[in-house]
C-alpha positions as CSV (number, residue, x, y, z in Angstrom):
1,M,60.3,57.4,18.3
2,E,61.3,53.5,18.3
3,L,64.9,52.0,17.7
4,S,65.3,48.5,16.9
5,Y,68.4,46.5,16.4
6,G,66.7,42.8,15.5
7,S,63.7,44.1,13.3
8,S,63.9,43.4,9.5
9,S,60.2,43.0,8.2
10,P,60.2,45.2,4.8
11,A,56.9,46.4,6.2
12,L,58.8,48.4,8.5
13,S,60.1,50.6,6.0
14,N,56.5,52.0,4.9
15,R,56.9,55.9,6.5
16,Q,53.2,56.1,6.4
17,R,52.6,53.2,9.0
18,F,55.9,53.8,10.7
19,P,56.9,57.6,10.7
20,T,59.5,57.6,13.3
21,F,61.0,54.1,13.6
22,F,64.4,53.6,12.6
23,R,66.6,50.2,13.1
24,T,70.0,49.3,13.1
25,H,69.3,45.7,11.3
26,P,68.5,46.3,7.7
27,S,65.5,45.6,5.9
28,A,65.2,41.7,4.9
29,T,65.1,43.0,0.9
30,L,68.6,44.4,1.4
31,H,70.1,41.5,0.3
32,N,67.9,40.8,-2.9
33,P,70.0,43.0,-5.2
34,T,73.1,41.1,-4.1
35,R,71.2,37.7,-4.9
36,V,70.1,39.1,-8.4
37,Q,73.8,39.9,-9.3
38,L,75.1,36.7,-8.4
39,F,72.4,35.2,-10.5
40,Q,73.7,37.2,-13.1
41,K,77.3,36.4,-13.0
42,W,76.5,32.9,-13.0
43,K,74.2,33.6,-16.0
44,W,71.2,31.8,-14.4
45,T,67.9,32.9,-15.6
46,K,65.7,30.5,-13.9
47,I,65.1,30.5,-10.4
48,A,62.9,28.6,-7.7
49,T,61.8,29.7,-4.0
50,I,60.2,28.2,-0.9
51,Q,59.3,30.1,2.0
52,Q,57.8,29.8,5.6
53,T,54.4,31.6,5.5
54,T,55.2,34.9,7.1
55,E,54.8,38.7,6.4
56,V,58.4,39.1,6.3
57,F,59.4,36.4,4.1
58,T,56.5,36.9,1.7
59,S,57.2,40.5,1.3
60,T,61.2,39.9,1.1
61,L,60.3,37.5,-2.1
62,D,57.9,40.3,-3.6
63,D,60.5,42.4,-4.0
64,L,62.9,39.5,-4.9
65,E,60.4,38.9,-8.1
66,T,60.2,42.2,-9.0
67,R,64.1,42.4,-9.0
68,T,64.3,39.4,-10.9
69,K,61.5,40.4,-13.8
70,E,63.7,43.4,-14.1
71,A,67.0,41.4,-14.8
72,G,65.1,38.8,-16.8
73,I,65.4,36.0,-14.5
74,E,62.1,33.8,-14.2
75,I,61.1,32.8,-10.9
76,S,59.8,29.3,-12.5
77,V,58.6,27.6,-9.2
78,R,57.4,29.6,-5.8
79,Q,56.4,27.3,-2.7
80,S,55.1,27.9,0.7
81,F,54.3,26.1,4.0
82,L,52.9,27.1,7.2
83,T,54.8,24.3,9.3
84,D,55.3,21.5,7.6
85,P,57.7,21.8,4.0
86,A,57.5,18.3,2.8
87,P,55.0,18.9,0.2
88,A,56.6,22.0,-0.9
89,V,60.0,20.1,-0.9
90,K,58.7,17.2,-2.9
91,N,57.2,19.8,-5.2
92,L,60.3,21.3,-5.7
93,K,61.8,18.3,-6.7
94,R,58.8,17.2,-8.9
95,Q,59.3,20.4,-11.0
96,D,63.1,19.9,-11.4
97,A,64.2,23.3,-9.2
98,R,67.9,23.6,-9.3
99,I,68.8,27.2,-7.9
100,I,66.8,27.5,-4.7
101,V,65.7,30.3,-2.8
102,G,65.0,29.5,0.8
103,L,63.5,32.2,3.6
104,F,62.8,30.8,6.8
105,Y,63.4,30.9,10.3
106,E,66.6,28.6,11.6
107,T,63.8,26.0,13.5
108,E,61.9,25.6,10.0
109,A,65.6,25.1,7.9
110,R,65.7,21.8,10.0
111,K,62.8,20.9,8.9
112,V,63.4,21.9,5.4
113,F,66.9,20.5,5.1
114,C,65.9,17.0,6.6
115,E,63.4,16.7,3.6
116,V,66.0,18.2,1.2
117,Y,68.0,15.2,2.5
118,K,65.2,12.5,2.2
119,E,64.2,14.0,-1.5
120,K,68.3,13.9,-2.4
121,L,67.5,17.8,-3.6
122,Y,71.3,18.6,-2.9
123,G,75.0,17.9,-4.6
124,K,76.6,19.4,-7.1
125,K,72.9,19.8,-9.5
126,Y,71.9,22.3,-7.0
127,V,72.2,25.5,-5.2
128,W,70.9,26.8,-1.9
129,F,70.5,30.4,-1.0
130,L,69.7,31.0,2.7
131,I,69.6,33.8,5.4
132,G,72.9,34.3,7.2
133,W,72.1,34.7,10.4
134,Y,71.5,31.4,11.5
135,A,73.7,30.0,14.4
136,D,76.8,28.8,13.0
137,N,76.3,25.3,13.6
138,W,72.2,25.6,13.2
139,F,72.2,21.9,11.1
140,K,73.7,20.1,13.7
141,I,71.8,21.4,16.7
142,K,69.6,18.3,18.1
143,D,66.0,18.9,17.0
144,P,63.4,16.6,18.1
145,S,60.9,17.7,15.3
146,I,62.7,16.2,12.7
147,N,64.3,12.3,12.0
148,C,67.4,12.9,10.4
149,T,70.8,12.4,11.7
150,V,73.8,15.2,11.9
151,E,75.3,13.4,9.3
152,Q,72.5,13.6,6.9
153,M,71.8,17.1,7.8
154,T,75.4,17.8,7.0
155,E,75.2,16.1,4.1
156,A,72.4,18.0,2.7
157,V,73.5,21.7,3.7
158,E,77.2,21.1,1.9
159,G,77.5,24.3,-0.6
160,H,74.8,26.5,0.4
161,V,75.0,29.8,-0.4
162,T,74.2,32.6,2.6
163,T,73.5,36.1,2.7
164,E,73.8,38.6,5.6
165,I,75.0,41.9,6.8
166,V,78.4,42.4,7.5
167,M,78.0,42.7,11.7
168,L,81.4,43.4,13.0
169,N,83.7,46.5,11.7
170,P,87.1,45.4,10.9
171,E,88.0,49.0,11.1
172,T,87.0,49.1,15.0
173,T,87.6,47.5,18.0
174,S,85.1,44.9,17.6
175,Q,87.3,42.3,19.0
176,E,87.6,44.0,21.8
177,F,83.8,44.1,22.1
178,L,83.3,40.2,21.4
179,N,86.0,39.6,24.0
180,Q,83.8,41.4,26.6
181,L,80.6,39.8,25.6
182,M,82.2,36.8,26.1
183,S,83.2,37.8,29.3
184,K,79.9,38.8,30.4
185,L,78.5,34.8,29.4
186,G,80.6,33.7,31.8
187,G,81.1,30.3,29.6
188,K,77.9,30.0,28.1
189,N,78.0,28.7,24.3
190,P,77.1,31.7,22.2
191,E,75.1,29.3,19.8
192,E,72.8,28.7,22.7
193,T,72.5,32.4,23.6
194,G,69.6,34.0,22.0
195,G,70.6,37.2,20.4
196,F,74.2,37.0,20.6
197,Q,74.5,37.4,16.7
198,E,72.6,40.5,17.1
199,A,74.5,42.0,19.9
200,P,76.9,44.2,17.8
201,L,73.5,45.8,16.3
202,A,72.1,45.9,19.7
203,Y,74.9,47.8,21.1
204,D,74.8,50.5,18.0
205,A,71.8,51.3,18.5
206,V,72.2,52.3,21.8
207,W,74.9,54.6,20.6
208,A,72.8,55.9,17.8
209,L,70.2,57.1,20.2
210,A,72.8,58.3,22.7
211,L,74.6,60.3,20.4
212,A,71.1,61.4,18.6
213,L,70.3,62.7,21.9
214,N,73.5,64.6,22.8
215,K,72.9,66.1,19.1
216,T,69.5,67.8,20.4
217,V,71.0,69.9,23.2
218,G,72.1,72.8,21.2
219,P,69.2,73.0,18.8
220,L,67.1,72.4,21.7
221,K,68.7,75.2,24.2
222,A,68.6,77.6,21.4
223,K,64.5,77.4,21.5
224,G,64.1,77.8,25.1
225,R,63.9,73.8,25.8
226,R,65.6,70.7,27.2
227,L,65.4,67.0,26.4
228,E,63.7,66.7,30.4
229,D,60.8,68.7,29.1
230,F,59.6,65.7,26.6
231,N,56.4,64.3,26.5
232,Y,54.5,62.4,23.7
233,N,52.6,65.5,22.8
234,N,55.6,67.5,22.2
235,R,56.3,67.5,18.6
236,D,59.0,70.0,18.5
237,I,61.4,67.8,20.8
238,T,60.2,64.8,18.6
239,A,61.1,66.7,15.4
240,E,64.9,67.4,16.9
241,I,65.3,63.7,18.1
242,Y,64.1,62.6,14.5
243,R,66.4,65.0,12.6
244,A,69.3,64.0,14.8
245,L,68.4,60.4,14.1
246,N,68.3,60.3,10.3
247,T,71.2,62.1,10.0
248,S,73.3,59.7,12.1
249,S,76.9,58.8,11.0
250,F,79.4,57.2,12.9
251,E,81.8,53.8,13.3
252,G,80.0,51.6,15.0
253,V,81.1,48.0,15.9
254,S,78.9,46.5,13.3
255,G,80.3,48.5,10.9
256,H,79.1,52.3,9.6
257,V,75.8,53.3,11.0
258,V,73.8,55.1,8.6
259,F,70.0,55.3,8.2
260,D,68.1,55.4,4.8
261,A,65.3,57.6,4.1
262,Q,63.0,54.8,5.6
263,G,65.1,54.4,9.0
264,S,66.6,51.4,7.8
265,R,70.2,50.5,8.3
266,M,72.5,50.7,5.3
267,A,75.2,48.0,5.3
268,W,77.5,45.9,3.4
269,T,76.5,42.3,2.4
270,L,78.3,39.3,3.3
271,I,78.3,36.2,0.8
272,E,79.5,33.0,2.3
273,Q,79.5,29.4,1.3
274,L,79.5,26.2,3.1
275,Q,82.3,23.7,1.6
276,E,83.6,20.6,3.1
277,K,82.3,21.6,6.5
278,E,83.8,25.3,6.3
279,V,82.4,28.5,5.5
280,L,84.6,30.1,2.5
281,F,84.0,34.1,2.3
């Protein structure tokens, strides 16, 4: 049995390959229906994409392409890169891309938007859709791999839209959790602390497992078994733990925790846009 708080690869939803895998972080494809609905709302029929060449982003874009086709929306340009995004960004400019979905890790995002600034692929004529789990000021972080200033990066990212799961539950004591977490950090900058944004998901993963184990006590006792009897060859106990996790349903720090048939978290999507250096919901 595996329970993850930070894995978003769509490949992990394959129950044939990962029959006992669960995660409190949804699959990266969760945001694609929201993206498509936004395209439809604003009556966009043609978009472009640029991705870092990794499995998680490739499979996410494959899913997006399927959904856009069903909605009558064309992906007219699809660019990818390994480490240097400059040629891909130039191609977006050359092919007159205007609505652009970008999927890449934060370090690569800085490289991409440095090139976006150089190619002037930003402003009122363009809309960029990015991942929402970067650090709040990711474009201002000092990065020796780029040769753009903070001012140039800030200009290039203006107006971009992000989609991400709702990380904090407004109906629970999430603020108390954050206060305790900040206290544990001892004054360290959260943006420079690895895993800070996923902390609510990690906390809820521990709770999901604890509640699931607790739920198995009764059924196992009725069979004359105990959790302490567990080993990797005992399928009965594994099946009970699986059933307990699969039926999880509770209010966590990150929101209502429930898993779909593939073991992935179901969650609300938060849409934000950076306008005049402020994030708007």
